[in-house]
ZATI-588898 format. One record per residue: residue in one letter; y negated, z, x of N, C-alpha, C in turn. Coordinates in steps of 0.1 Angstrom, whole numbers, padded with zeros to 4 digits, always signed. Each point is the difference from the previous one (the first is absolute). Layout:
BEGIN
AYZXYZXYZX;...
This chain:
BEGIN
G-0952+0823+0823+0000+0012+0008+0009-0001+0012;E+0001+0010+0008+0008+0000+0012+0014+0006-0002;G+0003+0005-0012+0014+0005-0002+0000+0013-0007;L+0012+0002-0007+0002+0013-0008+0013+0006+0006;E+0000+0013+0002+0012+0007+0005+0003+0012-0009;L+0012+0002-0004+0004+0011-0008+0010+0009+0008;K-0001+0013-0002+0010+0009+0006+0004+0010-0011;V+0012+0003+0000+0005+0010-0010+0008+0010+0007;W-0001+0012-0004+0007+0012+0005-0009+0008+0009;Q+0004+0003+0012-0008+0009+0009-0008-0009+0010;F-0012+0004+0002-0009-0008+0009-0011+0010+0006;E-0006-0005+0011-0011+0008+0006-0012-0002-0008;S-0008+0010-0002-0013-0001-0007-0009-0009+0008;F-0008-0008-0007-0010-0009+0006-0014+0006+0001;V-0001+0013-0004-0013+0006+0000-0003+0006+0014;G-0011-0004+0006-0004+0006+0013+0004-0010+0011;L-0004+0004+0013+0002-0008+0011+0013+0004+0008;E+0005+0012-0002+0011+0005+0008+0014-0004-0006;S+0009-0001+0008+0014-0003-0004+0009+0012+0001;V+0010+0001-0008+0010+0011+0001+0007-0001+0013;D+0002-0012+0006+0005-0001+0013-0011+0002+0010;S+0000+0012+0007-0011+0004+0008-0002-0010+0012;R+0011-0007+0004-0001-0009+0011-0010-0012-0003;E-0003-0002-0012-0010-0011-0004-0014+0005+0000;N-0002+0013+0001-0014+0005+0000-0006+0002+0013;W-0013+0001+0001-0007+0002+0012+0003+0013+0007;L+0000+0011-0008+0000+0013+0005+0014+0007+0000;I+0002+0011+0007+0013+0006+0001+0002+0010-0012;S-0010+0002-0008+0002+0009-0012-0007-0007-0012;F+0005+0004-0012-0006-0006-0012-0013+0007-0004;S-0009-0007-0007-0013+0005-0004+0002+0010-0011;L-0010+0007-0003+0000+0010-0011+0002-0007-0014;P-0007-0011-0003+0003-0006-0013+0014-0004-0002;F+0006-0006+0011+0014-0005-0001+0009+0012-0002;R-0002+0011+0007+0009+0012-0001-0001+0007-0013;F-0012+0001-0006-0002+0009-0011-0004-0006-0013;L-0006-0012+0000-0006-0005-0012+0006-0013-0005;L+0006-0008+0008+0005-0014-0003+0015+0000-0002;P+0005-0008-0010+0014-0002-0001+0005-0008+0012;Q+0013+0001+0003+0005-0007+0012+0012-0009-0004;L+0011+0006-0004+0011-0009-0005+0001+0002-0015;L+0000-0012-0007+0000+0000-0014+0012-0007-0006;T+0003+0003-0013+0011-0007-0007-0006-0007-0012;G+0002-0013-0002-0005-0007-0011+0000-0015+0002;I-0010-0006-0005-0002-0015+0001-0013-0002+0006;R+0000-0009+0010-0012-0004+0008-0002-0015+0000;M-0013-0004-0003-0003-0014+0000-0012-0002+0011;D+0002-0009+0009-0010-0004+0010-0004-0015-0003;Y-0013-0002-0002-0005-0014-0003-0011-0003+0010;Q+0003-0010+0008-0010-0005+0010-0007-0012-0007;F-0011+0003-0007-0007-0011-0007-0009-0009+0008;H-0003+0005+0013-0008-0008+0009+0005+0004+0014;E-0002-0009+0010+0005+0004+0013-0007+0012+0006;K-0011+0004-0005-0007+0012+0005+0000+0012-0010;A+0005-0002-0012+0000+0010-0010+0013+0002-0007;G+0003+0012-0004+0013+0003-0007-0001+0012-0009;F+0009+0000-0010+0000+0011-0010+0015+0005+0000;Q+0001+0013-0002+0013+0007-0001+0000+0009-0012;L+0011+0000-0007+0001+0009-0012+0014+0006+0000;A+0002+0012-0003+0013+0007-0001+0000+0009-0012;V+0012+0001-0007+0003+0010-0010+0011+0008+0006;V-0003+0013+0002+0009+0009+0008+0003+0013-0008;N+0011+0007+0005+0004+0012-0007-0011+0011+0001;D-0007+0002+0011-0010+0009+0001-0009-0002+0013;L-0011+0006+0001-0009-0001+0011+0002+0010+0011;N+0009+0010-0002+0002+0010+0009+0012-0003+0008;N+0001+0006+0012+0011-0004+0010+0013+0007-0004;N-0001+0012-0006+0013+0007-0003+0004+0000-0015;G-0009-0006-0008+0004-0001-0014+0000+0013-0008;F-0006+0011+0006+0001+0013-0006-0008+0000-0013;G+0006+0005-0011-0007+0000-0013-0002-0014-0006;D+0008-0009+0003-0002-0014-0003+0000-0002-0016;S-0009-0009-0004+0000-0004-0014+0010-0011-0003;S+0004-0001-0012+0009-0011-0004-0007-0013-0002;I-0013-0001+0001-0008-0012-0002-0004-0005+0014;P+0002-0013+0003-0003-0004+0014-0015+0000+0003;S-0003-0001+0013-0014-0001+0005-0003-0014+0005;A-0012-0004+0003-0004-0013+0005-0009+0001+0012;L+0002-0010+0009-0008-0001+0012-0005-0014+0001;M-0013-0002+0004-0005-0014+0002-0008+0000+0013;R+0000-0011+0007-0008-0002+0012-0005-0014+0002;F-0012-0001+0004-0007-0013+0003-0004+0000+0015;Q+0003-0010+0007-0005-0001+0014-0006-0014+0003;Y-0010+0000+0009-0006-0012+0004-0002+0000+0015;Q+0003-0011+0007-0001-0001+0014-0009-0012+0003;W-0009+0001+0010-0008-0011+0003-0003+0000+0015;G-0007-0011+0005-0003-0001+0014+0011-0008+0007;D-0003-0004+0012+0010-0007+0009+0012+0009+0002;E+0012-0006-0003+0012+0008+0001+0000+0013-0007;S-0007+0000-0012+0000+0012-0009-0005+0012+0008;K-0012-0001+0006-0006+0011+0008-0003+0012-0009;Y-0003-0002-0012-0004+0011-0009+0009+0000-0012;L+0002+0013-0005+0009+0002-0012-0007+0011-0008;L-0001-0002-0013-0004+0010-0009+0010+0001-0012;G+0005+0012-0002+0009+0002-0011-0003+0012-0009;T+0003-0001-0013-0002+0011-0009+0012+0001-0009;S+0004+0013-0003+0011+0003-0008-0003+0010-0011;V+0007+0000-0011-0001+0010-0010+0014+0003-0005;G+0003+0012-0004+0013+0004-0006-0003+0010-0011;F+0008-0001-0010-0001+0010-0011+0013+0001-0008;G+0002+0012-0006+0012+0002-0009+0001+0014-0003;P+0009+0003-0011+0003+0013-0004+0011+0006+0009;E-0004+0008+0009+0010+0005+0010+0007+0012-0004;I-0006+0009-0008+0006+0013-0002+0005+0001-0014;Y+0012+0006-0001+0006+0002-0013-0004+0014-0004;R-0011+0001-0007-0008+0013-0002+0007+0010-0008;N+0008-0004-0010+0005+0011-0010+0011+0008+0006;I+0005-0003+0012+0009+0009+0007-0007+0013+0005;V-0013-0002+0004-0007+0012+0005-0009+0006-0011;R-0006-0008-0008-0008+0005-0011+0006-0003-0014;G+0009+0009-0004+0007-0002-0012-0009-0004-0012;G+0003-0010-0008-0008-0004-0011-0009-0011+0003;V-0003-0003+0013-0009-0011+0003+0008-0013+0002;S-0004-0011-0006+0007-0012+0000+0002-0005+0014;P+0011-0006+0004+0002-0006+0013-0008-0012+0002;N-0002-0004+0013-0006-0012+0004-0015-0002-0005;N-0007+0011-0002-0014-0001-0004-0010+0003+0010;H+0005+0001+0013-0009+0003+0011+0002-0010+0011;W-0010-0007+0004+0001-0012+0008-0005+0003+0014;D+0007-0007+0010-0003+0000+0014-0008-0013+0002;F-0009+0001+0010-0008-0012+0004-0002+0001+0015;L+0001-0012+0007-0004-0001+0014-0008-0013+0002;S-0009+0000+0010-0007-0012+0004+0000+0001+0015;N+0000-0012+0006+0000-0001+0015-0007-0013+0004;M-0008+0001+0010-0007-0011+0006+0003+0000+0015;E+0003-0012+0006+0002-0001+0014-0006-0013+0006;F-0003+0001+0013-0006-0012+0007+0006-0001+0014;I-0001-0012+0005+0003-0003+0014-0011-0009+0005;M-0006+0003+0011-0011-0009+0006+0002-0001+0015;N+0002-0012+0004+0000-0003+0015-0014-0002+0005;V-0005+0011+0006-0014-0001+0004-0002-0008+0013;S+0011-0002+0007-0001-0009+0012+0015-0004+0003;P+0002-0009+0009+0014-0004+0004+0009+0011+0004;R-0006+0011+0005+0008+0011+0005-0001+0013-0009;W-0009+0001-0009-0002+0012-0007+0001-0003-0015;T+0008+0009-0007+0002-0001-0014-0002+0014-0007;L-0008-0001-0011-0003+0012-0008+0007-0001-0013;M+0007+0011-0004+0007+0000-0013-0001+0014-0006;G+0001+0001-0013-0001+0013-0007+0003-0002-0015;E+0001+0012-0006+0002+0000-0015-0004+0013-0006;G-0003+0000-0013-0004+0012-0007+0008+0000-0013;T+0004+0013-0004+0009+0002-0012-0006+0011-0008;Y+0001-0003-0013-0003+0011-0010+0012+0001-0009;R+0005+0013-0002+0012+0002-0008-0003+0011-0011;H+0003-0002-0012-0001+0009-0011+0015+0002-0005;S+0005+0012+0002+0014+0002-0004+0002+0012-0009;D+0006-0002-0011+0002+0011-0009+0010+0010+0006;S-0001+0013-0002+0008+0009+0006+0010+0007-0010;V+0012+0003+0004+0009+0007-0009-0003+0015+0000;F-0009+0004+0008-0005+0014+0000-0011+0002-0010;V+0000+0011-0007-0011+0003-0009-0013+0001+0008;G-0010-0008-0004-0012+0000+0007-0006-0014+0001;G+0008-0010-0005-0006-0013-0001+0004-0010+0011;A-0010-0009+0003+0002-0011+0009-0004+0004+0014;Q+0005-0008+0010-0004+0001+0013-0008-0013+0003;K-0011+0001+0008-0007-0012+0004-0003+0001+0015;A+0002-0011+0007-0002+0000+0014-0006-0013+0005;L-0007+0001+0011-0006-0012+0006+0004+0001+0015;A+0004-0012+0006+0004+0000+0014-0003-0014+0006;G-0001-0001+0013-0003-0012+0006+0002+0000+0015;W+0000-0011+0006+0001-0001+0015-0006-0013+0005;M-0003+0000+0013-0005-0012+0007+0005+0000+0014;S+0004-0011+0005+0006-0001+0013-0006-0012+0007;L-0002+0002+0013-0005-0011+0009+0011-0002+0011;R+0003-0013+0001+0010-0004+0010-0005-0010+0010;G+0001+0003+0013-0004-0009+0010+0012-0004+0009;R+0001-0013+0001+0011-0006+0008-0006-0002+0015;L+0004+0010+0008-0005+0000+0014+0007-0011+0009;S+0013-0002-0003+0008-0009+0007+0013-0004-0009;P+0008-0009+0005+0012-0003-0008+0009+0012-0002;S-0001+0010+0009+0009+0012+0000-0007+0013-0005;W-0013+0000+0000-0007+0012-0003-0010-0001-0011;D+0000+0009-0010-0009+0001-0011-0007+0014+0000;I-0012+0001-0005-0006+0013-0002-0003+0001-0015;I+0005+0011-0007-0002+0001-0014-0005+0014-0003;Q-0011+0000-0009-0005+0012-0005+0000+0000-0015;R+0002+0012-0006+0000+0001-0015-0008+0013-0004;L-0007-0002-0010-0008+0012-0007+0004+0000-0014;G+0004+0012-0005+0005+0000-0014-0005+0013-0007;F+0001+0000-0013-0004+0012-0008+0008+0001-0013;E+0001+0012-0005+0005+0001-0014-0007+0012-0006;A-0003-0001-0013-0007+0011-0007+0007+0001-0014;D+0005+0013-0002+0005+0003-0014-0012+0003-0008;L-0003-0008-0010-0012+0002-0008+0002+0010-0011;D+0013+0000-0005+0003+0009-0012+0015+0004+0001;P+0004+0008+0010+0014+0004+0001+0004+0008-0012;A+0013-0002-0004+0005+0008-0011+0007+0012+0006;G+0000+0011-0007+0006+0012+0004+0015-0001+0002;G+0005+0006+0011+0014+0000+0002+0006-0012+0007;S-0009-0010+0003+0005-0013+0005-0004-0001+0015;T+0008-0008+0008-0003-0001+0014-0006-0014+0003;G-0004-0007-0011-0007-0013+0003+0006-0011-0008;L-0008-0011-0002+0005-0011-0008+0012-0006+0006;G+0001-0002+0013+0011-0006+0006+0013+0007-0001;S+0000+0013-0005+0012+0007-0002+0007-0003-0012;G-0006-0009-0008+0007-0005-0012-0006+0004-0013;A-0011+0007+0001-0006+0004-0013-0006-0011-0007;
């Protein structure tokens, strides 16, 4: 293979195309999946394995999948990602990620119910495609199922975005983005998945 890398303690999530450092992103604002559905900074153990020059696998065992750790379970969660690049100078990228774990310590809210018996799940797919030397298309889609500490069950949401970037000159770019988010099954009393439910 091409190498194995291990990280322990706090690290940036590898799910999705956007970075916590906004200067590394195309746009001046974060997308809806990044803001509300995806983990950003995580604490745990991360393994990156580049088993081919164009393909890699990432695995992490982390404290939780939520950004603020609200209602966190004592059992860790897991994240996995596979990505493949191809074409001259890696013109195309396709990545897919999944995460799962018992995020909510339920018996605090519902007395008598065993803790750690309600699981969170997320899946994410992203792509980058250089359609010409000057134009690049990229996007991602996210599904999140998150158990809620509020009586009423789980929250489910679907979100995605697509962006087109044109390099007009060495100094000027034109960038457009289209995005959406849909709460499929919001739980009563909550403000959304990204709020830590």
